[in-house]
RODO-2510 file (C-alpha; in nm, 4 decimals, decimal comma):
residues 385
     n   res          X          Y          Z
     1     m     0,0000     0,0000     0,0000
     2     q     0,2897     0,2321     0,0697
     3     e     0,4094     0,1921    -0,2914
     4     l     0,0678     0,3013    -0,4197
     5     m     0,0480     0,6019    -0,1874
     6     k     0,3760     0,7300    -0,3336
     7     g     0,1729     0,8364    -0,6366
     8     l     0,0152     1,1081    -0,4212
     9     s     0,2121     1,4124    -0,3081
    10     r     0,1877     1,4371     0,0695
    11     g     0,2999     1,8002     0,0596
    12     g     0,0303     1,8912    -0,1930
    13     f    -0,2312     1,7101     0,0134
    14     d    -0,1249     1,8921     0,3312
    15     r    -0,1527     2,2248     0,1488
    16     l    -0,5103     2,1428     0,0509
    17     v    -0,5902     2,0516     0,4113
    18     a    -0,4438     2,3805     0,5351
    19     q    -0,6277     2,5780     0,2646
    20     h    -0,9654     2,4385     0,3696
    21     q    -0,8802     2,4146     0,7429
    22     a    -1,0060     2,0587     0,7177
    23     d    -0,8093     1,9339     1,0181
    24     k    -0,9666     2,1854     1,2547
    25     h    -1,1041     2,0011     1,5593
    26     s    -0,9687     1,6734     1,4175
    27     k    -0,8566     1,5464     1,7618
    28     g    -0,5641     1,3480     1,6210
    29     f    -0,7486     1,1844     1,3292
    30     g    -0,6729     1,4187     1,0412
    31     c    -0,7555     1,4113     0,6726
    32     w    -0,4431     1,2113     0,5839
    33     n    -0,5399     0,9391     0,8311
    34     q    -0,8912     0,9379     0,6878
    35     l    -0,7618     0,9165     0,3295
    36     v    -0,5270     0,6272     0,4048
    37     v    -0,7987     0,4320     0,5853
    38     m    -1,0551     0,4931     0,3106
    39     v    -0,8080     0,3944     0,0359
    40     y    -0,7390     0,0811     0,2403
    41     t    -1,1164     0,0209     0,2526
    42     q    -1,1340     0,0347    -0,1280
    43     l    -0,8278    -0,1806    -0,1955
    44     a    -0,9070    -0,4396     0,0715
    45     g    -1,2755    -0,4578    -0,0218
    46     a    -1,3833    -0,4010     0,3379
    47     g    -1,7613    -0,3896     0,3667
    48     s    -1,8255    -0,2513     0,7150
    49     l    -1,6744    -0,0224     0,9775
    50     r    -1,5972    -0,3215     1,1994
    51     q    -1,4156    -0,4940     0,9153
    52     v    -1,2162    -0,1774     0,8375
    53     e    -1,1186    -0,1320     1,2020
    54     a    -1,0149    -0,4940     1,2508
    55     g    -0,8239    -0,5273     0,9246
    56     f    -0,6446    -0,1940     0,9337
    57     n    -0,5478    -0,2097     1,3004
    58     s    -0,4098    -0,5636     1,2636
    59     q    -0,1267    -0,4115     1,0572
    60     h    -0,0226    -0,1557     1,3175
    61     t     0,3498    -0,2139     1,2546
    62     h     0,3080    -0,0601     0,9070
    63     h     0,1202     0,2500     1,0159
    64     y     0,4374     0,4494     1,0850
    65     h     0,5555     0,4169     0,7242
    66     l     0,2151     0,5317     0,5973
    67     g     0,2158     0,8313     0,8316
    68     t    -0,0996     0,7192     1,0060
    69     r    -0,2234     0,5493     1,3217
    70     p    -0,4826     0,2909     1,4327
    71     v    -0,8430     0,3883     1,3733
    72     r    -1,1660     0,3495     1,5677
    73     r    -1,4817     0,2876     1,3721
    74     s    -1,6730     0,5617     1,5563
    75     t    -1,3991     0,8129     1,4709
    76     l    -1,3993     0,7145     1,1035
    77     a    -1,7799     0,7303     1,0869
    78     e    -1,7820     1,0788     1,2381
    79     a    -1,5078     1,2022     1,0028
    80     n    -1,6922     1,0714     0,6966
    81     a    -2,0163     1,2298     0,8096
    82     k    -1,8819     1,5741     0,9026
    83     r    -1,5497     1,6448     0,7292
    84     n    -1,5422     1,8702     0,4234
    85     p    -1,5191     1,6492     0,1119
    86     e    -1,3587     1,9305    -0,0905
    87     v    -1,0099     1,8104     0,0091
    88     f    -1,0834     1,4702    -0,1440
    89     e    -1,2459     1,6356    -0,4489
    90     q    -0,9321     1,8363    -0,5201
    91     t    -0,7058     1,5391    -0,4472
    92     a    -0,8937     1,3376    -0,7111
    93     r    -0,8630     1,6294    -0,9556
    94     a    -0,4892     1,6561    -0,8891
    95     l    -0,4389     1,2858    -0,9635
    96     m    -0,6522     1,3169    -1,2774
    97     g    -0,4407     1,6113    -1,3919
    98     q    -0,1242     1,4158    -1,3221
    99     a    -0,2458     1,1258    -1,5350
   100     t    -0,3686     1,3534    -1,8157
   101     r    -0,0354     1,5383    -1,8383
   102     k     0,1404     1,2095    -1,9060
   103     l    -0,1161     1,1211    -2,1731
   104     r    -0,0700     1,4538    -2,3514
   105     q     0,3001     1,3791    -2,3871
   106     q     0,2262     1,0463    -2,5552
   107     a    -0,0679     1,1220    -2,7864
   108     a    -0,1161     1,3768    -3,0630
   109     e    -0,4946     1,3741    -3,0131
   110     l    -0,6829     1,2611    -2,7062
   111     l    -1,0126     1,0754    -2,7319
   112     y    -1,2368     1,1364    -2,4311
   113     l    -1,5508     0,9422    -2,3385
   114     l    -1,8264     1,1191    -2,1443
   115     d    -2,1134     0,9570    -1,9561
   116     s    -2,2803     0,9284    -1,6162
   117     t    -2,3883     0,6455    -1,3888
   118     s    -2,6515     0,6356    -1,1177
   119     i    -2,5691     0,4918    -0,7760
   120     t    -2,8816     0,3666    -0,6016
   121     l    -2,9300     0,4801    -0,2429
   122     k    -3,2450     0,3652    -0,0665
   123     g    -3,3385     0,2893     0,2913
   124     r    -3,3097     0,4439     0,6332
   125     g    -3,0616     0,7289     0,6377
   126     f    -3,0679     0,7798     0,2601
   127     e    -3,4335     0,8801     0,2235
   128     g    -3,3850     1,2188     0,3877
   129     w    -3,1651     1,3525     0,1090
   130     t    -3,2381     1,1304    -0,1947
   131     a    -3,6189     1,0909    -0,1921
   132     a    -3,6932     1,4436    -0,3188
   133     s    -3,4738     1,4028    -0,6282
   134     r    -3,5647     1,0476    -0,7229
   135     t    -3,6812     0,9644    -1,0726
   136     r    -3,8983     0,6891    -1,2152
   137     n    -3,5910     0,4718    -1,2682
   138     t    -3,3572     0,5495    -0,9819
   139     q    -3,3083     0,7101    -0,6429
   140     g    -2,9649     0,8130    -0,5261
   141     i    -2,6758     1,0112    -0,6698
   142     k    -2,5239     1,0529    -1,0153
   143     l    -2,1534     1,0378    -1,0931
   144     h    -2,0607     1,2201    -1,4145
   145     l    -1,7265     1,1142    -1,5550
   146     l    -1,4912     1,1851    -1,8431
   147     i    -1,2300     0,9188    -1,9150
   148     e    -0,9474     0,8865    -2,1659
   149     r    -1,0026     0,5943    -2,3992
   150     g    -0,6536     0,4409    -2,4202
   151     e    -0,5705     0,4007    -2,0501
   152     a    -0,9283     0,4296    -1,9160
   153     l    -0,8154     0,7024    -1,6759
   154     p    -1,0735     0,9443    -1,5297
   155     c    -0,9963     1,3028    -1,6308
   156     w    -1,2932     1,4947    -1,4891
   157     h    -1,5807     1,4197    -1,2542
   158     s    -1,8879     1,5793    -1,1041
   159     f    -2,1768     1,4799    -0,8765
   160     s    -2,5442     1,5592    -0,9109
   161     a    -2,8826     1,4483    -0,7848
   162     a    -3,0500     1,1632    -0,9723
   163     n    -3,2959     1,3950    -1,1506
   164     v    -3,0345     1,6319    -1,2965
   165     n    -2,9980     1,6106    -1,6749
   166     d    -2,6577     1,4951    -1,7980
   167     i    -2,6107     1,8002    -2,0205
   168     t    -2,6393     2,0295    -1,7170
   169     r    -2,3147     1,8940    -1,5742
   170     a    -2,1513     1,8600    -1,9186
   171     r    -2,1671     2,2387    -1,9588
   172     e    -1,9227     2,2646    -1,6648
   173     l    -1,6661     2,0490    -1,8465
   174     p    -1,3434     2,2352    -1,9350
   175     i    -1,3028     2,1921    -2,3119
   176     e    -0,9593     2,1074    -2,4467
   177     a    -0,8712     2,2344    -2,7944
   178     g    -0,7721     1,9587    -3,0337
   179     a    -0,9330     1,6834    -2,8263
   180     r    -1,2172     1,4568    -2,9407
   181     y    -1,5227     1,3953    -2,7209
   182     v    -1,7553     1,0964    -2,7622
   183     f    -2,0933     1,0897    -2,5879
   184     d    -2,4446     0,9524    -2,6292
   185     k    -2,7516     1,1427    -2,7485
   186     g    -2,8401     1,2261    -2,3874
   187     y    -2,5973     1,5161    -2,4374
   188     c    -2,7819     1,6538    -2,7396
   189     d    -2,7631     2,0295    -2,6916
   190     y    -2,6813     2,2384    -2,9992
   191     a    -2,5529     2,5314    -2,7929
   192     w    -2,3026     2,3018    -2,6204
   193     w    -2,2065     2,1471    -2,9540
   194     a    -2,1377     2,4988    -3,0827
   195     q    -1,9194     2,5657    -2,7798
   196     l    -1,7175     2,2485    -2,8451
   197     n    -1,6755     2,3453    -3,2102
   198     a    -1,5737     2,7029    -3,1261
   199     c    -1,3040     2,5745    -2,8873
   200     g    -1,1460     2,3668    -3,1634
   201     a    -1,2603     2,0294    -3,0306
   202     h    -1,4216     1,7483    -3,2292
   203     f    -1,7198     1,5485    -3,1066
   204     v    -1,8911     1,2240    -3,2064
   205     t    -2,2446     1,1547    -3,0875
   206     r    -2,5885     1,0553    -3,2196
   207     f    -2,8673     1,2610    -3,3684
   208     k    -3,2058     1,2404    -3,2057
   209     g    -3,4809     1,0883    -3,4134
   210     n    -3,6664     1,4220    -3,4468
   211     a    -3,3613     1,6290    -3,5500
   212     a    -3,4530     1,8671    -3,8344
   213     l    -3,1697     1,8413    -4,0870
   214     q    -3,1031     1,9882    -4,4279
   215     i    -2,8841     1,7747    -4,6557
   216     e    -2,6072     1,9766    -4,8191
   217     a    -2,4159     1,7004    -5,0001
   218     a    -2,3727     1,3249    -5,0131
   219     r    -2,0213     1,2013    -4,9522
   220     p    -1,8714     0,9034    -5,1374
   221     i    -1,8528     0,5682    -4,9548
   222     p    -1,5520     0,3430    -5,0260
   223     a    -1,6416     0,0012    -5,1664
   224     e    -1,4798    -0,1809    -4,8736
   225     a    -1,7041     0,0099    -4,6278
   226     a    -2,0312    -0,0286    -4,8203
   227     e    -2,1668    -0,3044    -4,5940
   228     v    -2,1029    -0,1022    -4,2786
   229     v    -2,1557     0,2607    -4,3825
   230     l    -2,5073     0,3028    -4,5263
   231     s    -2,4769     0,6757    -4,5935
   232     d    -2,2419     0,9662    -4,5290
   233     e    -2,3814     1,3170    -4,5738
   234     t    -2,2917     1,6771    -4,4991
   235     v    -2,5899     1,8401    -4,3288
   236     c    -2,6966     2,1595    -4,1525
   237     l    -2,9487     2,2080    -3,8747
   238     a    -3,2663     2,3249    -4,0432
   239     n    -3,4406     2,4680    -3,7360
   240     k    -3,2713     2,8063    -3,6865
   241     h    -3,5320     2,9347    -3,4375
   242     p    -3,6429     2,6578    -3,1944
   243     g    -3,9018     2,8861    -3,0334
   244     g    -3,9423     3,1035    -2,7287
   245     g    -3,7260     3,3758    -2,8829
   246     r    -3,4285     3,1413    -2,8929
   247     r    -3,1844     3,1133    -3,1814
   248     n    -2,9951     2,7977    -3,2695
   249     p    -2,6267     2,8905    -3,2251
   250     y    -2,4927     2,5986    -3,4298
   251     t    -2,4616     2,7217    -3,7893
   252     q    -2,1618     2,5197    -3,9089
   253     p    -2,1985     2,2055    -4,1247
   254     l    -2,2163     1,8626    -3,9631
   255     r    -2,1904     1,5082    -4,0861
   256     r    -2,4657     1,2499    -4,0608
   257     i    -2,3311     0,8964    -4,0903
   258     c    -2,5636     0,5953    -4,0883
   259     i    -2,3956     0,2767    -3,9634
   260     a    -2,5514    -0,0673    -4,0027
   261     r    -2,6073    -0,2725    -3,6883
   262     q    -2,6042    -0,6498    -3,7021
   263     d    -2,8285    -0,6866    -3,3966
   264     k    -3,0823    -0,4291    -3,5245
   265     p    -3,0696    -0,4273    -3,9050
   266     t    -3,3783    -0,2043    -3,9331
   267     k    -3,2436     0,0580    -3,6899
   268     p    -2,9019     0,1836    -3,7999
   269     l    -2,6911     0,4148    -3,5825
   270     v    -2,7230     0,7748    -3,6985
   271     l    -2,4025     0,9476    -3,5926
   272     a    -2,3371     1,3212    -3,5731
   273     t    -1,9922     1,4766    -3,5839
   274     n    -1,8226     1,8049    -3,6682
   275     d    -1,5228     1,6138    -3,8077
   276     l    -1,5457     1,6694    -4,1835
   277     a    -1,2085     1,5102    -4,2651
   278     s    -1,1913     1,1601    -4,1126
   279     d    -1,3385     0,8620    -4,2948
   280     a    -1,6748     0,7251    -4,1827
   281     q    -1,5348     0,3969    -4,0493
   282     t    -1,2960     0,5843    -3,8192
   283     i    -1,5857     0,7925    -3,6839
   284     a    -1,7901     0,4744    -3,6275
   285     a    -1,4982     0,3089    -3,4431
   286     q    -1,4629     0,6132    -3,2191
   287     y    -1,8299     0,6000    -3,1256
   288     k    -1,8041     0,2266    -3,0641
   289     a    -1,5239     0,3005    -2,8151
   290     r    -1,7856     0,4759    -2,5991
   291     w    -1,8660     0,1370    -2,4473
   292     q    -1,5333     0,1540    -2,2669
   293     i    -1,6795     0,4003    -2,0170
   294     e    -1,9677     0,1605    -1,9541
   295     l    -1,7101    -0,1087    -1,8798
   296     f    -1,5280     0,1358    -1,6500
   297     f    -1,8446     0,1977    -1,4466
   298     k    -1,9038    -0,1771    -1,4280
   299     w    -1,5417    -0,2347    -1,3140
   300     i    -1,5426     0,0125    -1,0272
   301     k    -1,8866    -0,1025    -0,9087
   302     q    -1,7761    -0,4656    -0,9043
   303     h    -1,4239    -0,4306    -0,7642
   304     l    -1,4343    -0,1176    -0,5462
   305     r    -1,6712    -0,0093    -0,2690
   306     i    -1,9318     0,2245    -0,4206
   307     r    -2,2398     0,0089    -0,3686
   308     q    -2,2135    -0,0683     0,0017
   309     f    -2,1446     0,2416     0,2095
   310     l    -1,9870     0,2917     0,5515
   311     g    -2,2132     0,5921     0,6187
   312     r    -2,5556     0,7048     0,4978
   313     s    -2,5175     1,0823     0,4898
   314     e    -2,4526     1,2614     0,1603
   315     n    -2,1114     1,3677     0,2887
   316     a    -2,0087     1,0100     0,3709
   317     v    -2,1316     0,8805     0,0352
   318     r    -1,9394     1,1440    -0,1593
   319     i    -1,6178     1,0820     0,0343
   320     q    -1,6423     0,7076    -0,0252
   321     i    -1,6984     0,7532    -0,4005
   322     l    -1,4130     1,0033    -0,4200
   323     t    -1,1741     0,7693    -0,2398
   324     a    -1,2775     0,4943    -0,4824
   325     l    -1,1690     0,7197    -0,7711
   326     i    -0,8472     0,8068    -0,5848
   327     a    -0,7732     0,4379    -0,5224
   328     y    -0,8371     0,3571    -0,8898
   329     l    -0,6083     0,6381    -1,0061
   330     l    -0,3302     0,5360    -0,7669
   331     l    -0,3617     0,1773    -0,8887
   332     a    -0,3595     0,2851    -1,2564
   333     l    -0,0580     0,5134    -1,2085
   334     h     0,1258     0,2353    -1,0249
   335     h     0,0370    -0,0038    -1,3091
   336     k     0,1758     0,2432    -1,5642
   337     a     0,4907     0,3346    -1,3710
   338     g     0,5765    -0,0261    -1,2889
   339     g     0,5338    -0,1472    -1,6460
   340     f     0,3074    -0,4318    -1,5366
   341     t     0,1795    -0,6566    -1,8140
   342     q    -0,1186    -0,8042    -1,6292
   343     s    -0,4599    -0,6418    -1,6288
   344     l    -0,5626    -0,3850    -1,3709
   345     w    -0,7924    -0,6437    -1,2101
   346     q    -0,5013    -0,8875    -1,1743
   347     l    -0,2873    -0,6115    -1,0239
   348     l    -0,5653    -0,5256    -0,7790
   349     g    -0,5833    -0,8916    -0,6776
   350     e    -0,2080    -0,8956    -0,6182
   351     v    -0,2206    -0,5695    -0,4227
   352     r    -0,5137    -0,6953    -0,2174
   353     a    -0,3215    -1,0117    -0,1228
   354     t    -0,0003    -0,8239    -0,0338
   355     l    -0,1461    -0,4930     0,0784
   356     f     0,0980    -0,4195     0,3600
   357     q     0,4049    -0,5941     0,2239
   358     r     0,6917    -0,3753     0,1107
   359     p     0,8783    -0,5667    -0,1637
   360     a     1,1454    -0,3004    -0,2185
   361     l     1,2239    -0,2769     0,1525
   362     e     1,2345    -0,6544     0,1961
   363     a     1,4725    -0,6873    -0,1009
   364     e     1,6950    -0,4148     0,0430
   365     l     1,7041    -0,5814     0,3853
   366     y     1,7931    -0,9132     0,2236
   367     r     2,0747    -0,7486     0,0253
   368     r     2,2195    -0,5853     0,3359
   369     r     2,1983    -0,9108     0,5295
   370     r     2,3867    -1,0919     0,2538
   371     e     2,6548    -0,8211     0,2474
   372     r     2,7043    -0,8520     0,6239
   373     q     2,7320    -1,2301     0,5966
   374     q     2,9852    -1,2043     0,3147
   375     a     3,1886    -0,9407     0,5026
   376     f     3,1889    -1,1562     0,8164
   377     a     3,2953    -1,4642     0,6202
   378     h     3,5762    -1,2677     0,4589
   379     c     3,7095    -1,1394     0,7904
   380     q     3,6691    -1,4682     0,9794
   381     p     3,9834    -1,6807     0,9367
   382     g     3,9430    -2,0384     0,8354
   383     l     3,9207    -2,2855     1,1240
   384     f     4,2225    -2,4887     1,0100
   385     a     4,4245    -2,2101     0,8391
***
């Protein structure tokens, strides 16, 4: 665990704590202690406060090297319920920025995937703050996430109530010039599309069925793509005045690409993009990559603790989700830095089995012991010399 925590700057974390005065009235259990214990909770798969307390405290000889101390479940519960989650928010953002900087050095163009997932929260303790915002399908909290396709690393996140539209949070997303964003038709908002286009970013999404389009030109389809690409057209949005005194801000040409689906031959995918240069098959492959974010949500829900919560207040839920993202990022950065060939799930299994072992330290102690033995053997005269 100590090797993983090296991916996080302790000095930067302490500056965040001081900035938000988050350790005020901490009584010896500060934000760093809370972070270490909650990351342990995620990596160990602990499902209750009792399990966290028993498992973490059984490794008390390793607490010094982690800069922490034994924990009591009542203390952890109180910290999760009352402590400002902004420190953990900014810690997650710092790790995301660290990962993204490395990606920018390796890729000419970044492909980002945008989506949200609902986390169901029902029962005593949750009803007080989730019941008012529940929808027909879910009750709980939404996690909005942007990930990079290649390494599946989160780059941006936001929380909202279950009844908040996805596009509402997407408008807060900082747009990166030259990047490519892939999202579903739940983010259909022409004003936001215009903003992406104005910032020099490309996007790939789907048109809604009732989109009013004016065909400008049909584009040629290569013979080798004829079975996949049904049509490729340059279009413009025909409805310039949607109503209510509003004006459609998107005036630039778009592409409408119809892609055949084997599972639904009568309902092809109708893609929308402002990329007028790439071939249609490349655009279709980029949209297909959107499923990677669905797999990411499935991965963290299965392998980290964001379904079973240690506390039932909104504060405790947010902190636990944030520490799940922090744990994932630390694991992914460790996977990248160590040059591991196994999957992230295999690495998590290895980390979970050897959570408090320190391989580098044990190897160093073994080397020193061997050197002492060799030096002693060299100095000790032979018995019959």
